[in-house]
MARPA-499006 format. One line per 4 residues: their letters; for each residue x, z, y of C-alpha. Coordinates in Angstrom, 3 decimals. Each point is the difference from the previous one (the first is absolute). Layout:
BEGIN
A = X,Z,Y; ...
END
This chain:
BEGIN
MTND = -45.180,18.293,-23.377; -1.622,-3.332,-1.042; -1.430,-2.798,2.066; -3.561,0.702,-1.164
SLDP = 0.003,3.392,1.570; 0.937,-1.478,3.408; -2.703,-2.753,-0.016; -2.967,1.061,2.180
DAVP = -2.408,-2.546,-1.613; 0.597,1.242,-3.466; -3.181,1.426,-1.742; 0.500,3.317,-1.676
VQPQ = -0.623,-0.143,-3.701; -2.224,2.803,-1.445; 0.637,1.392,-3.427; -2.182,-1.627,-2.674
GKGR = -1.424,3.302,-1.425; -1.391,1.344,3.334; -1.979,-3.188,0.809; -1.737,0.059,-3.357
HRSL = -1.265,3.562,0.496; -1.395,-0.812,3.445; -2.009,-2.915,-1.436; -1.547,2.133,-2.714
ALGA = -1.035,2.711,2.465; -1.564,-2.551,2.379; -2.034,-1.570,-2.831; -1.296,3.382,-1.162
VVLL = -1.164,0.877,3.525; -1.855,-3.308,0.312; -1.761,0.451,-3.331; -0.975,3.596,0.812
GGGL = -1.518,-1.070,3.318; -2.005,-2.712,-1.717; -1.367,2.462,-2.569; -1.119,2.384,2.735
LVAA = -1.830,-2.815,1.814; -1.813,-0.998,-3.188; -1.071,3.585,-0.733; -1.241,0.509,3.588
YHFS = -2.098,-3.182,-0.222; -1.414,1.025,-3.399; -1.232,3.431,1.135; -0.967,-0.915,3.580
GRDE = -3.754,-0.455,-0.710; -0.627,3.251,-1.986; -0.360,2.565,2.771; -2.180,-1.885,2.440
PKTA = -2.172,2.376,2.033; -3.581,0.171,-1.176; -2.531,-0.616,2.719; -3.403,1.585,0.142
ESAG = -1.548,-3.426,-0.629; 1.928,-0.568,-3.193; -0.716,3.525,-1.159; -3.655,-0.577,0.568
QKSG = 0.058,-3.240,-1.944; 1.681,1.666,-2.959; -2.375,2.959,0.000; -3.039,-2.255,-0.088
RPNA = -1.935,2.354,2.332; 0.178,-1.535,3.481; -3.374,1.457,1.099; -0.020,3.327,-1.883
DNRG = 0.065,2.053,3.202; -3.134,-1.685,1.329; -2.237,1.357,-2.805; -1.418,3.543,-0.174
QPVS = 0.876,2.580,-2.611; -1.822,-0.888,-3.289; -2.385,2.817,-0.930; -2.975,0.664,-2.265
VATV = -3.116,1.577,1.473; -2.954,1.973,-1.321; -3.468,0.591,1.387; -1.162,3.458,1.068
AVKD = -3.036,0.925,-2.147; -2.534,2.789,-0.440; -0.643,1.463,-3.454; -0.379,3.268,-1.902
VRLW = 3.300,1.719,-0.787; 0.502,2.444,-2.834; 1.778,3.198,1.022; 2.792,0.499,-2.516
IPAI = 2.324,3.002,-0.117; 3.344,-1.128,-1.481; 2.026,2.491,-2.004; 2.745,0.282,-2.594
GTAI = -0.824,1.669,-3.298; 1.087,0.734,-3.547; -1.990,-0.720,-3.154; -0.572,3.196,-1.998
PRNL = -1.716,0.181,-3.435; -3.334,1.747,-0.180; 1.567,2.249,-2.644; 3.656,0.211,-1.011
VTVR = 0.582,2.059,-3.151; 3.193,0.831,-1.875; -0.761,0.112,-3.723; 1.724,3.025,-1.530
SRVD = -0.091,1.543,-3.431; -1.595,3.446,-0.185; 1.888,0.974,-3.138; 3.583,-0.249,-1.196
GELL = 1.003,-2.149,-2.931; 1.420,-3.274,-1.214; -1.503,-3.155,1.518; -1.091,-2.110,-2.960
RLHF = -1.764,-3.068,1.431; -1.039,-1.655,3.273; -3.298,-1.897,0.161; 0.391,-1.863,3.291
NEGD = 2.067,-2.743,1.576; 1.635,0.540,3.347; -2.107,-1.445,2.798; -3.238,-0.024,-2.023
TVKQ = -3.353,0.900,1.482; -1.252,2.980,-2.000; -3.408,1.625,-0.243; -0.771,3.654,0.456
GQLL = 0.384,1.834,-3.320; 2.059,-2.785,-1.609; 2.639,1.250,-2.461; 3.484,-0.385,1.483
AEID = 2.378,1.921,-2.285; 0.226,2.192,-3.095; 2.143,3.114,-0.472; 0.905,1.448,-3.399
PRPY = -3.151,2.066,-0.876; 1.245,1.844,-3.107; 1.120,3.265,1.676; -3.353,0.277,1.752
QAQV = -1.970,-0.802,-3.149; 1.800,2.860,-1.754; -0.880,2.323,2.866; -3.671,-0.951,-0.273
TQVN = 0.055,0.758,-3.727; 1.636,3.375,0.588; -2.438,1.118,2.689; -2.950,-1.226,-2.033
GQLN = 1.100,2.118,-2.998; 0.336,3.079,2.210; -3.490,-0.611,1.329; -1.463,-0.209,-3.481
RDLA = 1.690,3.271,-0.976; -1.337,1.825,3.039; -3.469,-1.453,-0.566; 0.038,1.493,-3.533
LLQN = 1.032,3.385,1.357; -2.719,-0.136,2.596; -2.636,-0.867,-2.588; 1.055,2.912,-2.204
ARVD = -0.002,2.375,2.950; -3.549,-1.032,0.925; -1.197,0.625,-3.591; 1.544,3.483,0.041
LARY = -1.578,0.743,3.381; -3.444,-0.916,-1.332; 0.499,2.280,-3.057; 1.190,2.898,2.192
RELW = -3.022,-0.303,2.250; -2.326,0.273,-3.056; 1.857,3.078,-1.220; -0.055,1.561,3.445
AKDS = -3.722,-0.627,0.177; -0.299,2.054,-3.233; 2.304,2.600,1.572; 2.569,-0.649,-2.725
IAKQ = 3.026,-0.625,2.275; 1.143,1.132,3.383; -0.860,-1.925,3.142; 3.734,-0.258,0.838
QVDT = 0.672,-2.092,-3.077; -2.696,-2.476,1.036; 1.443,-0.260,3.503; 3.503,-0.566,-1.371
QAAL = -1.210,-2.813,-2.199; -1.839,-1.596,2.915; 3.200,0.082,2.068; 1.870,-1.652,-2.867
VRQY = -2.574,-2.779,-0.074; 0.463,-0.622,3.731; 3.755,-0.037,-0.479; -0.253,-2.670,-2.658
EGTV = -2.366,-1.988,2.196; 2.618,-0.012,2.758; 2.678,-1.039,-2.443; -2.131,-2.887,-1.200
ENDR = -0.634,-1.133,3.577; 3.734,0.076,0.657; 0.659,-2.015,-3.146; -2.554,-2.588,1.052
GQLD = 1.681,-0.322,3.384; 3.380,-0.449,-1.635; -1.475,-2.607,-2.319; -1.470,-1.920,2.946
NAKL = 3.355,0.126,1.767; 1.837,-1.208,-3.104; -2.440,-2.899,-0.361; 0.457,-0.819,3.692
QLNY = 3.772,-0.065,-0.373; -0.414,-2.288,-2.990; -2.251,-2.250,2.083; 2.678,-0.142,2.735
TRVS = 2.330,-1.754,-2.423; -2.060,-3.112,0.752; 0.658,-0.861,3.656; -2.894,-1.859,1.675
APVA = -0.377,-1.662,3.411; -1.542,2.460,2.480; -1.168,-2.813,2.338; -0.443,-3.743,-0.150
GRIG = 2.604,-2.150,1.736; 3.285,-1.825,-0.313; 2.661,1.844,-1.998; 3.615,-0.200,1.097
LRQI = 3.331,0.048,-1.799; 0.453,2.521,-2.808; 2.400,2.830,0.677; 0.783,0.948,-3.603
DPGN = 0.364,-1.926,-3.240; -1.410,0.847,-3.452; 2.245,2.252,-2.087; 0.929,2.288,2.896
QIRA = -1.149,3.560,0.460; -2.688,0.214,2.651; -0.810,3.216,1.855; -2.821,1.129,2.203
SDAN = 2.531,1.020,2.661; 1.471,-3.515,0.402; -0.170,-0.946,3.700; -0.234,-3.779,-0.523
GLAS = -2.637,0.213,-2.678; -0.845,-2.857,-2.315; -1.123,-2.602,2.613; -2.161,-0.255,3.102
IAQI = -3.421,-1.571,0.457; -1.117,-1.400,3.343; -3.706,-0.590,0.533; -0.039,-3.203,2.065
EPMT = -3.694,-0.901,-0.297; -0.962,0.961,2.643; 3.118,0.290,2.129; 0.299,1.995,3.219
VVFS = 2.129,-0.729,3.063; 1.180,2.717,2.385; 0.799,-1.099,3.549; 0.313,1.506,3.478
VPEG = -1.763,-0.885,3.267; 0.507,1.351,3.547; -1.914,3.146,0.772; -1.801,-1.795,2.836
QLPE = -1.992,-1.956,-2.604; -1.183,3.164,-1.748; -3.168,0.753,2.058; -1.494,-3.425,-0.635
IHRR = 0.906,0.140,-3.699; -1.581,3.435,-0.415; -3.101,-1.164,1.861; -0.417,-2.921,-2.378
LRER = 0.590,2.233,-3.038; -2.600,2.520,1.206; -2.450,-2.868,0.263; 0.901,-0.813,-3.619
SVLA = 1.077,-3.483,1.050; 2.150,-1.973,-2.411; 3.310,-0.806,1.696; 1.465,-3.070,-1.683
AEAW = 3.734,-0.098,-0.703; 2.293,-2.868,-0.951; 3.392,0.171,-1.722; 2.565,-2.727,0.777
DRAQ = 3.482,-0.659,-1.325; 3.234,0.821,1.834; 0.080,-3.345,1.857; -3.726,0.258,0.895
KNQL = -0.616,-3.458,-1.445; -1.924,0.815,-3.199; -2.976,2.332,-0.201; 0.314,2.222,-3.059
ANGR = -3.289,1.908,-0.149; -3.187,1.044,1.796; -1.141,3.593,0.048; -1.499,2.789,2.087
LLTT = 1.132,3.136,1.786; -0.437,3.183,-2.045; 1.012,2.851,2.280; 2.513,1.353,2.501
DNQI = 2.558,2.754,-0.291; -0.789,3.473,1.362; 2.808,0.109,2.580; 1.958,-2.202,2.400
DPTT = 3.743,-0.399,-0.424; 1.414,1.496,3.247; 3.332,-1.831,-0.318; -1.552,-3.486,-0.025
GTIK = -3.419,0.564,1.553; -1.707,-1.718,-2.925; -2.461,1.011,-2.692; -0.064,-1.109,-3.622
LKAE = -2.955,-1.926,-1.412; -0.835,-0.992,-3.563; -1.730,-3.223,-0.990; -1.153,-1.070,-3.449
FANT = 0.293,-3.469,-1.564; -1.535,-1.176,-3.274; 3.272,-1.760,-0.980; -1.498,-1.700,-3.038
DHAL = 2.665,-2.714,0.185; 2.806,2.590,0.273; 1.259,-1.560,3.244; 0.876,3.480,1.282
FPNQ = 2.789,1.836,-1.798; 0.912,3.704,0.232; 2.300,0.820,2.949; -0.333,-3.564,1.325
FVNV = 0.474,-0.535,3.744; -3.107,-1.610,1.528; -1.335,-0.885,3.421; -3.468,1.432,0.556
RLLL = -2.707,-1.168,2.396; -2.930,2.365,0.596; -3.136,-1.583,1.476; -1.336,2.367,2.652
GVQK = -2.748,-2.227,1.448; -0.782,-3.272,1.785; 0.406,-0.833,3.695; -2.864,-2.288,0.974
EATV = 0.520,-3.137,2.161; 3.646,0.575,0.867; 2.154,-2.482,1.914; 2.603,-1.197,-2.502
IPSA = 3.103,-2.168,0.117; 2.720,-0.709,-2.582; 2.479,2.850,-0.277; 2.860,-2.491,0.477
AIQR = -1.232,-0.748,3.531; 0.699,3.529,1.254; 3.326,0.334,1.817; 1.787,3.193,1.015
GARG = 2.172,0.443,3.048; 0.995,2.432,2.718; -3.528,-0.129,1.451; -1.640,0.729,-3.342
TFVY = -1.998,-2.290,-2.261; -1.207,-3.368,1.285; -0.919,-3.522,-1.083; 0.706,-3.433,1.449
AVDG = -3.279,-1.661,0.989; -0.008,-3.808,0.315; -1.976,-1.530,2.899; -1.393,-3.520,0.375
ENSV = 3.291,-1.325,1.433; 1.988,1.138,-3.011; 1.632,2.842,1.923; 0.284,3.513,-1.384
KAVP = -0.760,3.296,1.662; 0.907,3.467,-1.289; -3.202,2.021,-0.460; 0.351,3.755,-0.731
VSAG = -2.021,1.191,-2.996; -0.463,3.217,-1.937; 0.265,-0.435,-3.769; -2.515,1.780,-2.190
AVDG = -1.042,-0.173,-3.646; 1.764,-2.458,-2.308; -1.999,-1.800,-2.698; 2.102,-2.418,-2.027
ELTA = 1.615,-2.513,2.383; -2.351,0.869,2.896; 0.317,2.760,2.586; -2.708,1.359,2.281
VDGA = 1.126,0.044,3.656; -1.245,1.211,3.353; 0.973,-1.911,3.122; -0.812,-2.882,2.326
LTPG = -0.803,-2.368,-2.851; -3.330,-1.668,-0.651; -1.208,-1.747,-3.148; 1.167,-3.591,-0.044
DKVV = 3.290,0.584,1.844; 3.118,-1.514,-1.493; 2.988,2.209,-0.709; 3.438,-0.925,-1.343
SDGA = 0.256,0.992,-3.648; 3.351,-1.609,-0.862; 3.020,-0.991,2.114; -0.315,2.702,2.669
DKLR = 3.526,1.363,-0.392; 1.481,-2.275,2.725; -2.964,-0.075,2.388; -0.155,1.385,3.531
DGAK = -2.964,0.612,2.273; -1.109,-3.357,1.451; 1.965,-2.168,-2.435; -1.298,-3.371,-1.172
VEVI = -0.859,-0.346,-3.685; -0.915,-2.758,-2.411; -2.770,1.055,-2.369; 0.622,-1.181,-3.542
SPEK = -1.622,0.763,-3.316; 1.742,2.267,-2.519; 0.453,-3.010,-2.335; 1.727,-1.971,2.747
SRAT = 2.170,3.007,0.837; 1.187,0.221,-3.579; 0.649,-3.766,-0.088; 2.049,0.241,3.235
ADDA = 2.049,2.815,-1.494; 0.604,-2.079,-3.140; 1.075,-3.007,2.120; 2.395,2.196,1.943
KDGR = 1.529,1.213,-3.259; 0.347,-3.571,-1.253; 1.635,-0.995,3.314; 2.520,2.808,-0.299
RGRR = 0.829,-1.106,-3.530; 0.493,-3.599,1.207; 2.289,1.088,2.832; 2.041,2.062,-2.415
SEGG = 0.317,-3.023,-2.317; 0.955,-2.262,2.927; 2.577,2.491,1.179; 1.482,0.067,-3.490
GRGR = 0.261,-3.826,0.020; 1.723,0.018,3.398; 2.401,2.593,-1.309; 0.804,-2.208,-2.966
DKEG = 0.523,-2.988,2.372; 2.365,2.061,2.094; 1.881,0.984,-3.098; 0.281,-3.676,-1.010
KGEK = 1.241,-0.964,3.471; 2.509,2.815,-0.107; 1.310,-1.220,-3.331; 0.232,-3.550,1.401
SEKD = 1.914,1.218,3.093; 2.383,1.902,-2.207; 0.599,-3.140,-2.072; 0.606,-2.041,3.221
AKGS = 2.509,2.576,1.226; 1.816,-0.094,-3.334; 0.081,-3.815,0.181; 1.469,0.105,3.533
EAAA = 2.708,2.396,-1.153; 0.839,-2.310,-2.921; 0.208,-3.004,2.372; 2.279,1.969,2.343
DGKA = 2.289,0.921,-2.896; 0.124,-3.686,-1.101; 0.953,-1.240,3.477; 2.602,2.727,0.299
GQGA = 1.462,-1.083,-3.319; 0.128,-3.627,1.172; 1.782,1.080,3.193; 2.509,1.983,-1.952
S = 0.750,-2.925,-2.231
END
């Protein structure tokens, strides 16, 4: 035992390695705490609660709730309304003919272009005529032979009658010769019929258009054998001037239609395209079908259109409007003003204080953008024609013109685009701040490592 171990005032000496480690750990803790304080201060202002006042300032609409719902209005009027019957129809050619050959043979030439407008009787195709020319020659020779036999038999009959008159021959011989003459006459008639048939077959080798119209795509090419029994034929011709349209209407409209037809009134008809935006043709009603379809409760009608501009095409889908008459002095409003709900159809009427009231109406005939109505409306009343989707009975409204309504909608779109652009800029600012914070954190770590290195040294 030494004296140092017995001295109470002696200070214990720590090993040099342990003290160094404690210093490094203490420095790291201090630096870490400083970094956390810096980060907390940097992000402290980002999640401040948004007050209603600030939200209102950013939205730019502090008094939006004080205004009424913007709407457009229309004036109730009185005018004559045409009574249209809407229907869906199909354009059908006045005549649709499949051109077929009536004889068999080789197709030599075609004299039309696909899609051409052809005239009735126009030459369309030629078939090899030589076999039929030979048949005509053969039948004609047989006819000439039988004509010679008939002429000789008639001469003999005249001679026999003279001899019988002189009582030189028997009556039976005269009768036999007369029968032979009649036999040859029948043979000649048969030969003439065969000759006419042979000439007709020869004429059929030239195929002509049976009707005028637009010819379709050819079904056979020159050089092929064509037969009278071919189902597809040579081509088809559709007569499209005039064009007819077949459509169906409810059977409840039939009595009035028949009454007008019995009076020989002209019922005008209009053909419109599928979207009902373009009128294709004007025409008139021709007739009705002879029976009602029991499955649909409708009856077919046929209307005729001049179609000189070929706006109607065979089998084309069209919307048809049949003019049944005119309703005199009807109360009319825009069709867009009519609303439908659980209580039926109604409109929102605007009073002098810019408040709306739901007024029940009964919709009637529709003529363009106007609809005839029955209800507690008088001419001159104002009804909401646009913007009624969010209205309630008794709500306040702000009457604006349609031009102002469109301008407001455009401004709202521009505002939404601006907010989207501003939001994108804020996002980019946040990204920049995030990158800066990350760089600050990396710098703090580098400083901590440098101080630790200095402590270690």
